[in-house]
Each structure stands twice: as structure tokens, then as C-alpha cells.
MDAnalysis code that builds the backbone (N, CA, C; Angstrom):
import MDAnalysis as mda
import numpy as np

u = mda.Universe.empty(255, n_residues=85, atom_resindex=np.repeat(np.arange(85), 3), trajectory=True)
u.add_TopologyAttr("name", ["N", "CA", "C"] * 85)
u.add_TopologyAttr("resid", np.arange(1, 86))
u.add_TopologyAttr("resname", ["MET", "LYS", "PRO", "GLU", "PRO", "ILE", "THR", "VAL", "SER", "VAL", "GLU", "ILE", "SER", "GLY", "GLY", "LYS", "THR", "ILE", "SER", "PHE", "GLU", "THR", "GLY", "LYS", "LEU", "ALA", "LYS", "GLN", "ALA", "HIS", "GLY", "SER", "ALA", "VAL", "VAL", "ARG", "LEU", "GLY", "GLU", "ASN", "THR", "VAL", "LEU", "ALA", "THR", "ALA", "VAL", "ALA", "ASN", "PRO", "GLU", "PRO", "ARG", "THR", "GLY", "ILE", "ASP", "PHE", "PHE", "ARG", "SER", "PRO", "LEU", "THR", "THR", "ALA", "ASN", "THR", "ARG", "THR", "LEU", "ALA", "ASP", "ALA", "SER", "PRO", "ALA", "ALA", "LEU", "SER", "SER", "ALA", "LYS", "ALA", "ALA"])
u.atoms.positions = np.array([
    [71.372, 10.945, -7.752],
    [70.036, 10.439, -7.925],
    [70.099, 9.099, -8.655],
    [69.529, 8.064, -8.078],
    [69.581, 6.771, -8.744],
    [68.383, 6.591, -9.673],
    [68.614, 5.903, -10.791],
    [67.534, 5.740, -11.766],
    [66.411, 4.852, -11.225],
    [65.220, 5.160, -11.635],
    [64.049, 4.382, -11.253],
    [63.960, 3.122, -12.108],
    [63.461, 2.033, -11.535],
    [63.249, 0.832, -12.350],
    [62.237, 1.117, -13.460],
    [62.421, 0.449, -14.580],
    [61.526, 0.617, -15.735],
    [60.736, -0.668, -15.904],
    [59.418, -0.545, -16.017],
    [58.548, -1.694, -16.243],
    [57.692, -1.440, -17.466],
    [57.628, -2.435, -18.347],
    [56.788, -2.360, -19.542],
    [55.931, -3.617, -19.563],
    [54.633, -3.445, -19.748],
    [53.715, -4.584, -19.839],
    [53.060, -4.602, -21.203],
    [52.890, -5.820, -21.748],
    [52.297, -5.984, -23.073],
    [51.248, -7.080, -22.992],
    [50.075, -6.812, -23.535],
    [49.059, -7.861, -23.616],
    [49.354, -8.727, -24.826],
    [49.302, -10.046, -24.608],
    [49.523, -10.970, -25.704],
    [48.241, -11.757, -25.931],
    [48.235, -12.595, -26.944],
    [47.023, -13.340, -27.276],
    [46.567, -14.183, -26.094],
    [45.291, -14.405, -26.010],
    [44.732, -15.187, -24.916],
    [44.449, -14.346, -23.686],
    [44.569, -13.028, -23.796],
    [44.289, -12.143, -22.664],
    [45.358, -12.153, -21.590],
    [46.524, -12.720, -21.870],
    [47.608, -12.742, -20.888],
    [48.470, -11.499, -21.027],
    [49.156, -11.162, -19.949],
    [50.049, -10.001, -19.945],
    [51.458, -10.463, -19.615],
    [52.414, -10.013, -20.410],
    [53.821, -10.278, -20.143],
    [54.449, -8.948, -19.736],
    [55.253, -8.968, -18.670],
    [55.868, -7.721, -18.212],
    [57.389, -7.879, -18.149],
    [58.059, -6.801, -18.470],
    [59.522, -6.726, -18.455],
    [59.919, -5.623, -17.491],
    [60.834, -5.925, -16.577],
    [61.281, -4.929, -15.600],
    [62.802, -4.928, -15.561],
    [63.390, -3.759, -15.562],
    [64.840, -3.643, -15.486],
    [65.214, -2.526, -14.519],
    [66.388, -2.634, -13.922],
    [66.886, -1.586, -13.046],
    [66.575, -1.788, -11.580],
    [65.981, -2.923, -11.203],
    [65.627, -3.130, -9.805],
    [66.473, -4.226, -9.149],
    [66.666, -5.339, -9.837],
    [67.422, -6.469, -9.291],
    [68.768, -6.616, -9.996],
    [69.653, -7.392, -9.387],
    [70.962, -7.755, -9.954],
    [71.757, -6.523, -10.372],
    [71.918, -5.603, -9.457],
    [72.610, -4.345, -9.788],
    [74.115, -4.515, -9.985],
    [74.688, -5.651, -9.565],
    [76.105, -5.876, -9.812],
    [76.350, -6.302, -11.257],
    [75.326, -6.778, -11.941],
    [75.448, -7.162, -13.346],
    [75.418, -5.903, -14.205],
    [75.955, -5.995, -15.397],
    [75.915, -4.857, -16.315],
    [74.524, -4.636, -16.877],
    [73.727, -5.663, -16.902],
    [72.344, -5.547, -17.355],
    [71.531, -6.687, -16.782],
    [70.261, -6.424, -16.490],
    [69.396, -7.481, -15.991],
    [67.952, -7.142, -16.318],
    [67.132, -8.178, -16.393],
    [65.707, -7.989, -16.638],
    [64.945, -9.098, -15.943],
    [63.781, -8.743, -15.412],
    [62.856, -9.710, -14.853],
    [61.671, -9.761, -15.799],
    [61.322, -10.963, -16.241],
    [60.201, -11.135, -17.168],
    [59.161, -11.982, -16.463],
    [57.905, -11.509, -16.474],
    [56.821, -12.227, -15.810],
    [55.700, -12.527, -16.794],
    [55.183, -13.747, -16.697],
    [54.021, -14.159, -17.472],
    [53.208, -15.067, -16.565],
    [52.069, -14.587, -16.109],
    [51.265, -15.358, -15.167],
    [52.025, -15.576, -13.884],
    [52.138, -16.835, -13.473],
    [52.862, -17.167, -12.245],
    [54.343, -17.455, -12.497],
    [54.783, -17.360, -13.740],
    [56.172, -17.652, -14.100],
    [57.002, -16.370, -14.113],
    [58.200, -16.459, -13.536],
    [59.118, -15.320, -13.489],
    [60.514, -15.800, -13.854],
    [61.199, -15.007, -14.697],
    [62.563, -15.324, -15.103],
    [63.435, -14.101, -14.849],
    [64.604, -14.304, -14.248],
    [65.598, -13.246, -14.086],
    [66.735, -13.554, -15.041],
    [67.009, -12.635, -15.952],
    [68.120, -12.781, -16.898],
    [69.146, -11.702, -16.603],
    [70.420, -12.087, -16.524],
    [71.482, -11.119, -16.248],
    [72.580, -11.253, -17.301],
    [73.348, -10.192, -17.455],
    [74.470, -10.198, -18.398],
    [75.607, -9.364, -17.828],
    [76.817, -9.838, -18.032],
    [78.014, -9.073, -17.672],
    [78.947, -9.072, -18.875],
    [79.789, -8.063, -18.937],
    [80.707, -7.951, -20.068],
    [82.024, -7.369, -19.599],
    [83.080, -7.772, -20.262],
    [84.399, -7.216, -20.013],
    [84.577, -6.037, -20.968],
    [84.971, -4.878, -20.490],
    [85.103, -3.732, -21.395],
    [86.184, -3.914, -22.463],
    [87.167, -4.760, -22.197],
    [88.226, -5.016, -23.163],
    [88.094, -6.440, -23.703],
    [88.077, -6.624, -25.024],
    [87.990, -7.983, -25.565],
    [89.259, -8.775, -25.266],
    [89.093, -10.070, -25.022],
    [90.243, -10.941, -24.778],
    [90.601, -11.648, -26.072],
    [91.859, -11.627, -26.423],
    [92.289, -12.282, -27.656],
    [92.258, -13.787, -27.478],
    [91.911, -14.485, -28.534],
    [91.895, -15.933, -28.505],
    [90.607, -16.535, -27.973],
    [89.655, -15.716, -27.535],
    [88.387, -16.225, -27.018],
    [87.350, -16.128, -28.123],
    [86.700, -17.258, -28.423],
    [85.681, -17.287, -29.463],
    [84.434, -17.920, -28.869],
    [83.472, -17.117, -28.501],
    [82.256, -17.601, -27.859],
    [81.491, -18.564, -28.745],
    [81.477, -18.332, -30.045],
    [80.666, -19.117, -30.952],
    [81.412, -20.311, -31.549],
    [82.557, -20.650, -31.010],
    [83.319, -21.787, -31.541],
    [82.540, -23.079, -31.307],
    [82.443, -23.867, -32.337],
    [81.719, -25.135, -32.272],
    [82.533, -26.150, -31.493],
    [81.875, -26.978, -30.649],
    [82.633, -28.034, -29.963],
    [83.161, -29.069, -30.943],
    [82.648, -29.056, -32.177],
    [83.129, -29.995, -33.187],
    [84.376, -29.481, -33.887],
    [84.736, -28.213, -33.651],
    [85.930, -27.648, -34.260],
    [87.119, -27.948, -33.354],
    [88.130, -28.584, -33.903],
    [89.336, -28.894, -33.134],
    [90.543, -28.382, -33.902],
    [91.704, -28.568, -33.338],
    [92.925, -28.134, -34.022],
    [93.114, -28.894, -35.325],
    [92.637, -30.143, -35.371],
    [92.811, -30.964, -36.562],
    [91.651, -30.822, -37.547],
    [90.543, -30.267, -37.119],
    [89.355, -30.146, -37.958],
    [88.996, -28.677, -38.050],
    [89.226, -28.073, -39.208],
    [89.006, -26.634, -39.335],
    [87.535, -26.262, -39.388],
    [86.715, -27.019, -40.072],
    [85.292, -26.712, -40.157],
    [84.489, -27.992, -40.018],
    [83.230, -27.840, -39.757],
    [82.351, -28.991, -39.627],
    [82.269, -29.757, -40.939],
    [82.306, -29.052, -42.065],
    [82.232, -29.696, -43.374],
    [83.454, -30.580, -43.623],
    [84.611, -30.213, -43.055],
    [85.838, -30.982, -43.249],
    [85.961, -32.157, -42.280],
    [85.070, -32.243, -41.294],
    [85.194, -33.258, -40.254],
    [84.858, -34.633, -40.799],
    [85.602, -35.610, -40.328],
    [85.325, -36.990, -40.730],
    [84.164, -37.518, -39.895],
    [83.458, -38.546, -40.361],
    [82.363, -39.123, -39.568],
    [82.834, -39.617, -38.195],
    [84.060, -40.139, -38.108],
    [84.578, -40.612, -36.815],
    [84.757, -39.442, -35.858],
    [85.261, -38.316, -36.344],
    [85.447, -37.141, -35.484],
    [84.103, -36.603, -35.020],
    [83.108, -36.620, -35.890],
    [81.779, -36.139, -35.520],
    [81.144, -37.026, -34.468],
    [81.235, -38.345, -34.623],
    [80.603, -39.244, -33.672],
    [81.293, -39.165, -32.314],
    [82.620, -39.006, -32.283],
    [83.307, -38.890, -30.993],
    [83.001, -37.564, -30.327],
    [82.824, -36.486, -31.095],
    [82.493, -35.185, -30.506],
    [81.078, -35.196, -29.964],
    [80.146, -35.872, -30.647],
    [78.777, -35.958, -30.164],
    [78.689, -36.782, -28.890],
    [79.532, -37.775, -28.749],
    [79.511, -38.632, -27.572],
    [80.083, -37.909, -26.352],
    [80.924, -36.903, -26.567],
    [81.563, -36.194, -25.460],
    [80.625, -35.269, -24.730],
])
């Protein structure tokens, strides 16, 4: 038996309704949601690897390099070249 899609609607200020739906689209993704507000619709999807990969840091700053350990330690020249990139 396959699960039924779940839809939740919420009234927000101004008499508008925002709705969230999951379980209907993007079934190859590990998670997905369709969000509707008026005539606007957004599909958000997410996938994940069950095993973490070593050496991968999603939140690493583009200003962090092998020579610059933290943003506070960065020289003004390193910051300006990183911003230009």
C-alpha cells in the first residue's frame, strides 16, 4: 500500500492561504514538498547519502583556504581576491 500525499493549508495575514504538500511529486528524492501561495508554486527537493563522506564540509566558507584558517585571520588582500572570484 503506498502512502497518500499529505496536504496542509494555513491561512496567513491578508486572507491568503499557503499550502504545503508532500508525497506526490519527486518520488526519487528522499524528501520533497510543493508550497503554494496564490498563483506562485515552489517545488523543493532533498537527497542525502546514508553514509557521511569524510573531508566534505558543506558549510566551509569560500574565504577559507589552506593558507587562511579563519575569516578573522584573513588578510585584506585575501578577502578582496576571494570576493572578486
